[in-house]
C-alpha positions as CSV (number, residue, x, y, z in Angstrom):
1,M,0.0,0.0,0.0
2,K,2.8,2.4,0.8
3,R,4.4,1.7,-2.5
4,N,1.2,2.5,-4.3
5,N,0.8,5.7,-2.4
6,C,4.3,6.8,-3.4
7,L,3.5,6.1,-7.1
8,I,0.3,8.2,-6.8
9,I,2.2,11.1,-5.3
10,L,4.9,10.9,-8.0
11,L,2.3,10.9,-10.8
12,A,0.6,13.9,-9.2
13,V,3.9,15.8,-9.1
14,L,4.6,14.9,-12.8
15,I,1.1,16.2,-13.8
16,L,1.6,19.4,-11.9
17,N,5.0,20.0,-13.5
18,I,3.5,19.3,-17.0
19,F,0.8,21.9,-16.4
20,G,3.3,24.3,-15.0
21,L,5.6,24.0,-18.1
22,T,2.6,24.5,-20.4
23,G,1.7,27.7,-18.5
24,C,5.2,28.9,-18.9
25,T,5.2,28.1,-22.6
26,K,2.0,30.1,-23.1
27,E,3.6,33.0,-21.2
28,V,6.7,33.0,-23.4
29,I,4.6,32.8,-26.6
30,S,2.3,35.7,-25.4
31,K,5.4,37.9,-25.0
32,K,6.7,37.4,-28.5
33,D,6.9,40.3,-31.0
34,S,3.5,40.0,-32.9
35,Y,4.6,41.7,-36.1
36,E,4.7,38.4,-38.2
37,K,1.2,37.5,-36.9
38,L,-0.1,41.0,-37.8
39,E,1.4,40.7,-41.3
40,E,-0.4,37.4,-41.7
41,S,-3.7,39.0,-40.7
42,G,-3.1,42.1,-42.7
43,Y,-4.7,44.5,-40.2
44,I,-4.0,46.4,-37.0
45,V,-6.7,46.9,-34.3
46,M,-6.5,50.5,-33.0
47,G,-8.1,51.2,-29.6
48,L,-9.7,54.6,-29.1
49,D,-12.2,56.7,-27.2
50,D,-14.7,57.6,-29.9
51,T,-15.9,60.7,-28.1
52,F,-12.5,62.5,-28.1
53,A,-12.8,65.3,-30.6
54,P,-10.8,66.3,-32.6
55,M,-8.6,63.2,-32.2
56,G,-11.1,60.4,-32.8
57,F,-14.9,60.8,-32.6
58,R,-18.1,60.2,-34.6
59,D,-19.4,62.7,-37.0
60,D,-23.1,63.4,-37.8
61,K,-23.3,60.3,-39.9
62,G,-21.8,58.1,-37.1
63,E,-18.5,57.7,-38.9
64,L,-15.3,57.7,-37.0
65,V,-13.2,60.8,-38.0
66,G,-10.5,62.9,-36.5
67,F,-6.8,63.8,-36.5
68,D,-5.6,60.5,-35.1
69,V,-8.0,58.6,-37.3
70,D,-6.6,60.2,-40.5
71,L,-3.0,60.0,-39.3
72,A,-3.4,56.3,-38.4
73,K,-5.0,55.5,-41.7
74,E,-2.1,57.0,-43.6
75,V,0.6,55.5,-41.4
76,F,-0.8,51.9,-41.6
77,K,-1.6,52.3,-45.4
78,R,2.1,53.1,-46.0
79,A,3.1,50.2,-43.7
80,G,0.9,47.8,-45.7
81,F,-1.9,47.3,-43.1
82,E,-5.6,47.9,-42.9
83,V,-6.6,49.6,-39.7
84,K,-9.6,48.5,-37.7
85,F,-10.9,51.1,-35.2
86,Q,-12.1,49.6,-31.9
87,P,-13.8,51.9,-29.4
88,I,-12.8,51.0,-25.8
89,D,-13.4,51.9,-22.2
90,W,-10.6,54.4,-21.9
91,S,-10.0,53.5,-18.2
92,M,-9.2,50.0,-19.4
93,K,-7.0,50.9,-22.4
94,E,-3.7,49.3,-21.2
95,T,-5.6,46.1,-20.2
96,E,-7.2,45.9,-23.6
97,L,-3.8,46.3,-25.2
98,N,-1.8,43.8,-23.1
99,S,-4.6,41.2,-23.3
100,G,-4.4,41.3,-27.1
101,N,-7.9,42.8,-27.8
102,I,-6.2,45.8,-29.5
103,D,-2.8,46.3,-31.0
104,V,-2.2,50.0,-30.4
105,I,-3.6,52.7,-28.2
106,W,-3.9,55.8,-30.4
107,N,-6.2,58.6,-29.5
108,G,-4.7,61.6,-27.7
109,Y,-2.7,59.2,-25.5
110,S,-0.4,61.2,-23.3
111,I,3.1,60.1,-22.5
112,N,4.0,59.8,-18.9
113,D,6.2,57.7,-16.6
114,E,3.3,55.7,-15.1
115,R,2.2,54.6,-18.5
116,K,5.7,53.8,-19.7
117,E,5.7,51.0,-17.1
118,K,2.8,49.4,-18.9
119,V,3.4,50.1,-22.6
120,A,6.0,51.1,-25.2
121,F,5.6,54.6,-26.6
122,T,6.4,55.8,-30.1
123,Q,8.0,59.2,-30.6
124,A,5.8,62.1,-29.5
125,Y,3.8,63.5,-32.4
126,L,1.7,66.3,-30.9
127,E,1.9,68.7,-27.9
128,N,-0.9,69.3,-25.5
129,K,-1.7,70.8,-22.1
130,Q,-4.3,70.2,-19.4
131,I,-6.5,73.3,-19.2
132,I,-9.3,74.5,-17.0
133,M,-12.6,75.3,-18.8
134,T,-15.6,77.2,-17.4
135,L,-18.6,79.1,-18.7
136,A,-17.8,82.7,-19.7
137,D,-19.9,84.2,-16.8
138,S,-18.2,82.1,-14.2
139,N,-16.3,83.8,-11.3
140,I,-13.6,81.1,-11.5
141,N,-10.4,82.7,-12.8
142,S,-7.6,80.7,-11.1
143,K,-6.9,77.4,-9.5
144,T,-7.6,79.0,-6.1
145,D,-11.1,79.8,-7.3
146,L,-11.8,76.1,-7.7
147,K,-12.1,75.8,-3.9
148,D,-15.5,74.3,-2.9
149,K,-16.4,74.0,-6.6
150,K,-17.6,70.9,-8.6
151,V,-14.8,70.1,-11.0
152,A,-15.3,67.5,-13.7
153,V,-12.6,65.2,-15.1
154,Q,-12.6,62.1,-17.4
155,N,-11.9,58.9,-15.5
156,G,-8.8,57.0,-16.5
157,S,-7.4,60.1,-18.3
158,S,-4.0,61.8,-18.2
159,T,-6.0,64.8,-16.9
160,L,-6.8,62.9,-13.7
161,E,-3.2,61.9,-13.4
162,A,-2.1,65.6,-13.9
163,I,-4.4,67.1,-11.3
164,N,-3.5,64.4,-8.7
165,K,0.1,65.8,-8.9
166,E,-1.4,68.8,-7.1
167,P,-3.3,67.2,-4.2
168,E,-3.7,70.4,-2.3
169,V,-5.7,71.8,-5.3
170,V,-7.8,68.6,-5.6
171,E,-8.5,68.5,-1.9
172,S,-10.0,72.0,-2.2
173,F,-12.7,70.8,-4.6
174,E,-16.2,70.2,-3.3
175,G,-16.0,66.8,-1.6
176,G,-12.2,66.8,-1.7
177,Q,-12.1,65.2,-5.2
178,A,-13.0,65.6,-8.8
179,V,-16.3,64.5,-10.3
180,L,-15.5,61.7,-12.6
181,F,-17.1,61.1,-16.0
182,D,-16.7,58.3,-18.6
183,T,-16.1,60.8,-21.3
184,N,-15.1,64.5,-21.7
185,H,-18.3,65.1,-23.7
186,E,-20.4,64.1,-20.7
187,A,-18.4,66.4,-18.5
188,I,-18.8,69.4,-20.8
189,M,-22.6,68.7,-21.1
190,D,-22.8,68.8,-17.3
191,L,-20.9,72.1,-17.3
192,E,-23.3,73.6,-19.8
193,A,-26.2,72.4,-17.7
194,G,-24.8,73.9,-14.5
195,R,-24.3,70.6,-12.7
196,V,-20.5,71.2,-12.5
197,D,-18.6,74.4,-12.2
198,A,-15.5,73.6,-14.3
199,V,-14.0,71.0,-16.5
200,I,-10.3,70.1,-16.7
201,S,-9.4,68.4,-20.0
202,D,-6.9,68.2,-22.9
203,E,-6.5,71.6,-24.5
204,V,-7.0,70.1,-28.0
205,L,-10.4,68.7,-27.1
206,A,-11.6,71.9,-25.3
207,R,-10.6,74.3,-28.0
208,Y,-12.0,72.2,-30.7
209,Y,-15.3,71.8,-28.8
210,I,-15.5,75.5,-28.2
211,S,-14.8,76.3,-31.9
212,Q,-17.8,74.2,-32.9
213,K,-20.1,76.0,-30.5
214,N,-20.3,79.7,-29.5
215,P,-16.8,80.7,-28.3
216,E,-18.2,83.6,-26.3
217,D,-20.0,81.2,-24.0
218,Y,-16.8,79.6,-22.6
219,K,-13.6,80.6,-20.9
220,I,-10.3,78.9,-20.7
221,L,-8.2,80.0,-17.7
222,K,-4.6,81.1,-18.0
223,E,-3.5,78.6,-15.3
224,D,-3.2,75.0,-16.3
225,F,-2.2,71.6,-15.0
226,G,0.9,71.2,-17.2
227,E,2.1,70.5,-20.7
228,E,2.5,67.0,-22.2
229,E,2.9,65.1,-25.4
230,Y,0.9,62.6,-27.3
231,G,2.3,59.2,-28.4
232,I,1.1,55.8,-29.6
233,G,1.1,53.0,-27.1
234,L,2.2,49.4,-28.0
235,R,2.9,46.2,-26.2
236,K,6.5,46.3,-24.9
237,E,7.5,43.3,-27.0
238,D,6.2,44.8,-30.3
239,N,9.6,46.3,-31.3
240,K,9.1,45.9,-35.0
241,L,5.8,47.6,-35.1
242,L,7.2,50.4,-33.0
243,E,10.0,50.9,-35.5
244,V,7.7,50.9,-38.5
245,I,5.4,53.5,-36.9
246,N,8.2,55.8,-35.9
247,N,9.9,55.6,-39.4
248,T,6.6,56.2,-41.1
249,L,5.8,59.3,-39.0
250,D,9.3,60.6,-39.8
251,E,8.6,60.0,-43.5
252,M,5.3,61.8,-43.3
253,K,6.8,64.8,-41.5
254,K,9.5,65.1,-44.2
255,D,7.2,64.8,-47.2
256,G,4.5,67.2,-45.8
257,S,1.6,64.8,-45.5
258,Y,1.6,65.1,-41.7
259,D,1.2,68.9,-42.0
260,E,-1.7,68.4,-44.5
261,I,-3.6,66.3,-41.9
262,Y,-2.7,68.8,-39.1
263,K,-4.0,71.7,-41.2
264,K,-7.3,69.9,-41.8
265,W,-8.0,69.6,-38.1
266,F,-6.2,72.4,-36.4
267,G,-5.4,75.0,-39.2
268,G,-1.9,76.5,-39.7
269,N,1.3,74.5,-39.4
270,N,2.4,72.2,-36.6
């Protein structure tokens, strides 16, 4: 009986080892550069927030348009890929990328140290800052004036990360924290309805939104929560795709096609 028990234990150990090795093999495979696999499929899945004008959003016909949308189409066309746009929960963007549901995060994605721990960034391709937006008749004119006010911010955004670097300001907000929204669009709608007193967001979004409305109805404060740069986020192991995107962006900046797309959405030269 003792001998049989020993055999059973040995078999159990062997089975556990086999499963353990299988798990390790899957982990190794999942961490390989995916470029060859992407070439075989012929397309790249791009994750974006489809409410983030003018970077990526839906027009009156429900079509996805924007600066990042046009830029991505041209980059991947030159690289020999079709691009498929996948709207995602922006607060889950890195999880969507690293789980393989999308291949790139490209939609006004700000470069910062915290995100660098989770993804590989391309070169920066556009500058931005985090601004404070109110209605024109508001008595808010500085960060100090945000005390005891309802301040709206998009959840999971670089804006939220930026304001949290100034905790003394955030703690002065009503309730000691920002009011979080799934999208900037929802935050601005609540500003217009008087349910919040200010919105902190990316400057490119705020200025584009205002330009589509009546600019006299809004105010952007002189103080802000810092400058930043946009980049494209990839899985850390996808070195080949990173190189291809960077080289293609360089090529487009040299031949003027980047400036053409920039003028379409922002006017003037970058």
